[in-house]
Legacy VTK file of the C-alpha trace (Angstrom):
# vtk DataFile Version 3.0
C-alpha trace
ASCII
DATASET POLYDATA
POINTS 296 float
109.868 60.694 147.159
109.174 60.434 143.666
106.058 63.348 144.454
108.259 65.447 146.360
111.063 65.614 143.870
108.509 66.272 140.793
107.011 68.948 143.167
110.494 70.575 143.838
111.623 70.422 139.839
108.087 72.185 139.165
108.684 74.364 141.799
112.588 75.456 140.462
111.458 75.209 137.165
108.650 77.974 137.717
111.082 79.902 139.411
113.646 79.877 136.547
110.785 80.791 133.798
109.511 83.639 135.855
113.228 84.807 136.168
113.835 84.068 132.736
110.495 85.989 131.408
111.522 88.680 133.701
115.083 88.864 132.140
113.653 89.068 128.764
111.293 91.554 129.451
114.125 93.916 130.791
116.220 93.140 127.649
113.122 93.979 125.392
113.515 97.448 126.576
117.261 97.593 126.089
117.015 96.281 122.369
114.420 98.709 121.973
116.693 101.508 122.987
119.678 100.631 121.331
117.801 100.055 118.092
116.919 103.625 118.462
120.554 104.515 119.243
121.751 103.165 115.975
118.734 104.893 113.674
119.330 108.218 115.682
122.995 107.962 114.348
121.844 106.996 110.978
119.477 110.391 111.283
122.627 112.432 112.049
124.456 111.063 109.470
121.771 111.777 106.996
121.525 115.380 108.744
124.994 116.269 108.121
125.614 117.028 111.865
129.387 115.531 112.608
128.734 116.848 116.263
126.038 114.776 116.635
127.425 111.916 115.274
130.363 111.921 117.674
128.262 112.300 120.302
126.850 108.432 119.791
129.954 107.358 120.914
131.910 106.939 124.082
134.497 109.684 124.807
137.242 106.847 123.560
134.593 105.372 121.179
136.258 104.061 118.210
135.185 103.638 114.436
137.284 101.601 111.968
135.989 101.074 108.434
135.918 98.043 105.745
139.825 98.986 104.918
140.855 98.855 108.722
141.422 102.898 108.934
140.409 103.826 112.602
138.969 106.606 114.236
139.200 107.167 118.255
137.661 109.532 120.227
134.941 112.013 119.698
136.947 114.989 118.506
138.685 112.683 116.097
135.075 111.368 114.953
133.369 114.979 114.843
136.615 116.230 112.638
136.570 113.094 110.284
132.888 113.528 109.797
133.211 117.407 109.194
135.759 116.344 106.275
133.024 113.744 104.873
130.590 116.053 104.567
132.553 119.082 102.919
132.974 116.583 99.940
129.563 115.013 100.068
127.056 117.153 101.647
124.138 115.542 100.360
125.302 111.996 101.843
122.633 109.694 103.560
123.124 106.750 105.930
120.791 103.642 106.359
121.226 101.460 109.648
119.556 97.622 109.356
120.032 96.190 112.657
120.053 92.166 111.972
120.585 91.289 115.350
121.492 92.656 119.319
123.143 90.472 121.928
124.058 91.053 125.298
127.431 90.152 127.063
126.671 91.651 130.155
123.855 93.828 131.937
125.517 97.243 130.829
127.620 95.729 127.286
125.628 94.717 123.976
126.804 93.934 120.513
124.671 94.916 117.203
125.050 93.481 113.946
123.422 94.492 110.622
123.934 96.309 107.413
124.839 99.681 106.874
124.299 101.672 103.540
125.548 105.085 102.499
125.021 107.195 99.720
127.069 109.721 98.958
124.571 112.000 96.722
121.356 111.263 95.255
122.629 110.020 92.098
125.264 108.144 93.629
124.888 104.160 94.205
124.444 102.900 97.893
127.571 101.661 99.172
126.782 98.773 101.729
129.055 97.244 104.668
128.150 94.793 107.310
128.913 96.253 110.633
129.168 95.360 114.010
128.919 97.553 116.847
129.472 97.322 120.526
127.738 99.352 122.725
128.122 100.000 126.632
125.642 101.409 129.144
127.274 104.762 130.791
125.006 106.920 133.507
121.963 104.752 132.016
122.439 105.665 128.409
123.373 103.145 125.730
126.922 104.734 123.419
128.602 103.136 121.010
132.478 102.049 122.267
133.409 100.553 118.828
131.754 100.563 115.394
133.385 98.191 112.765
132.393 97.762 109.392
133.842 94.266 108.183
133.322 94.212 104.706
131.415 95.074 101.713
128.159 93.416 100.687
126.480 92.507 97.511
123.820 94.469 95.555
120.734 94.722 97.174
117.114 95.694 95.909
116.996 98.687 98.008
119.764 99.799 95.736
116.623 100.176 93.264
114.709 101.913 95.461
115.186 105.415 93.396
113.048 103.694 90.796
109.866 103.517 92.729
107.324 105.550 90.929
106.138 105.746 87.324
108.219 106.291 83.825
107.392 107.309 80.621
109.655 107.114 77.540
108.958 107.607 73.502
111.345 106.010 71.008
112.204 107.185 67.560
109.301 104.814 65.992
106.958 106.957 68.214
106.306 103.885 70.604
105.429 104.674 74.089
106.476 103.022 77.159
105.072 103.165 80.464
106.545 101.714 84.064
105.683 101.885 87.034
107.728 100.244 89.917
106.679 99.852 93.494
107.519 97.473 96.347
105.769 93.991 97.474
104.794 93.984 100.762
107.694 92.476 102.586
110.260 94.603 100.667
111.922 91.729 99.538
111.182 92.733 95.937
110.513 95.380 93.505
107.235 94.590 91.333
106.890 96.700 88.128
103.789 96.752 85.109
104.969 98.225 81.902
103.009 98.735 78.677
104.412 99.628 75.282
102.176 101.386 72.884
102.734 101.277 69.155
100.252 102.360 66.303
99.668 98.669 65.524
100.610 96.932 68.414
100.141 97.032 72.236
102.289 94.544 74.477
101.885 94.687 78.384
103.435 92.692 81.437
104.977 92.479 85.045
108.246 92.004 86.272
109.824 91.258 89.564
113.022 92.134 90.705
114.998 90.608 93.866
118.120 88.852 95.164
117.692 85.263 93.655
118.470 83.107 96.796
120.482 80.659 94.722
123.227 82.735 93.740
122.894 85.896 96.503
122.414 88.355 93.168
120.188 90.908 91.988
117.939 88.997 89.094
114.656 89.891 87.586
111.908 87.792 86.221
109.739 89.226 83.202
106.294 88.054 82.071
104.667 89.452 79.336
100.735 89.211 78.885
101.240 87.664 75.463
103.025 84.952 77.034
106.495 85.564 76.496
108.819 85.244 79.603
112.774 86.454 80.085
115.420 86.716 83.588
117.596 88.878 83.494
121.240 88.912 85.987
121.668 92.777 87.096
125.524 93.812 87.654
126.398 97.079 88.543
128.824 98.929 86.335
130.126 102.070 88.312
126.978 104.556 87.836
125.075 102.114 85.434
123.633 98.957 85.697
123.937 95.948 83.224
121.887 93.301 82.644
122.235 90.098 80.591
118.917 89.000 79.558
117.777 85.927 78.284
113.710 85.274 77.538
111.484 83.339 75.328
109.074 84.826 73.180
105.522 83.918 72.839
106.244 82.543 69.359
108.897 80.043 71.115
112.231 82.082 70.005
114.994 82.719 72.100
116.046 86.269 72.112
119.240 87.202 74.350
120.503 90.715 74.726
122.360 93.149 76.924
120.590 96.198 78.634
122.400 98.957 80.214
120.467 100.909 82.488
121.818 104.667 83.451
121.024 106.821 86.206
121.182 110.555 84.774
119.810 111.875 88.031
116.725 110.894 90.357
114.445 111.959 87.569
116.186 110.680 84.084
117.743 107.401 82.910
118.385 105.838 79.826
117.943 102.299 78.514
119.957 100.577 75.632
119.638 97.203 74.475
123.164 95.836 72.619
124.726 92.496 71.654
120.999 90.843 70.773
120.370 87.688 69.153
117.225 85.884 68.241
117.716 82.080 67.702
121.472 82.659 67.823
121.197 84.804 64.870
122.581 88.682 65.220
119.994 91.223 65.220
120.696 95.086 65.504
120.999 96.804 68.637
118.687 99.289 69.602
119.517 102.995 70.368
119.620 104.517 73.787
116.113 105.551 74.962
115.624 108.522 77.655
113.211 107.637 80.137
111.532 110.476 82.279
109.758 110.138 85.606
106.529 111.052 85.674
105.671 113.727 88.403
102.358 113.059 90.348
99.617 115.877 89.246
99.249 118.590 92.423
LINES 1 297
296 0 1 2 3 4 5 6 7 8 9 10 11 12 13 14 15 16 17 18 19 20 21 22 23 24 25 26 27 28 29 30 31 32 33 34 35 36 37 38 39 40 41 42 43 44 45 46 47 48 49 50 51 52 53 54 55 56 57 58 59 60 61 62 63 64 65 66 67 68 69 70 71 72 73 74 75 76 77 78 79 80 81 82 83 84 85 86 87 88 89 90 91 92 93 94 95 96 97 98 99 100 101 102 103 104 105 106 107 108 109 110 111 112 113 114 115 116 117 118 119 120 121 122 123 124 125 126 127 128 129 130 131 132 133 134 135 136 137 138 139 140 141 142 143 144 145 146 147 148 149 150 151 152 153 154 155 156 157 158 159 160 161 162 163 164 165 166 167 168 169 170 171 172 173 174 175 176 177 178 179 180 181 182 183 184 185 186 187 188 189 190 191 192 193 194 195 196 197 198 199 200 201 202 203 204 205 206 207 208 209 210 211 212 213 214 215 216 217 218 219 220 221 222 223 224 225 226 227 228 229 230 231 232 233 234 235 236 237 238 239 240 241 242 243 244 245 246 247 248 249 250 251 252 253 254 255 256 257 258 259 260 261 262 263 264 265 266 267 268 269 270 271 272 273 274 275 276 277 278 279 280 281 282 283 284 285 286 287 288 289 290 291 292 293 294 295
């Protein structure tokens, strides 16, 4: 009796396991297709093609932004995106899919982060999204795309910094900074050098989201032993860095740095509200920083 029960149980388990494996394989193909649909949507947006954007929806499909404004039907969607591109012809979008789950063989829900940048010098606006997709005549289309809420700043918002930058202040000090991605793209890594007539400084910096606070943060390590940290906060067209550091001699430096993005190749940098061991020291004047173009 026990042997028969075990044999039957093992047989049922094998059948169920095989069925689950087949189902998972089928779903893997659907996941790939759905991911490609959402990637295609972002590409259509970035190319300014309102008609192609609308074609990703079902005939009566719906879009709802985080302000709960609803647009329903392909004609209305095409019209609204056409208006958007008239005012923001350089708008770009990215869609980061975090999950896809299936409610039936022909109904799926995808969730993730959607980012839109109206122009090259504009900050990316990011929102969490939930998209319901249905399979019609063998093709996956969006039935509803809903932006639920804005999300905090991401290190991706600073991706335009990637590359090499150079500046020279009024005292003749030359500063070179190079930004690049860490292997997992969770952090930006920077190296910097400051060259003066009688002084040379260098160091490294890591910029990313602090998991303890969920906000952008940087950690700086100078070659001479000084260390520093800063909280990054967006303020319109610029970033405000609240910095606390310990110099190699043990003194505490506090300052507020402002990084302004003028365009893709020009920024300004200024340090203000500076104290050294709680004693006020003069602010530093703004310095223009330029992107170093690769030699052809």
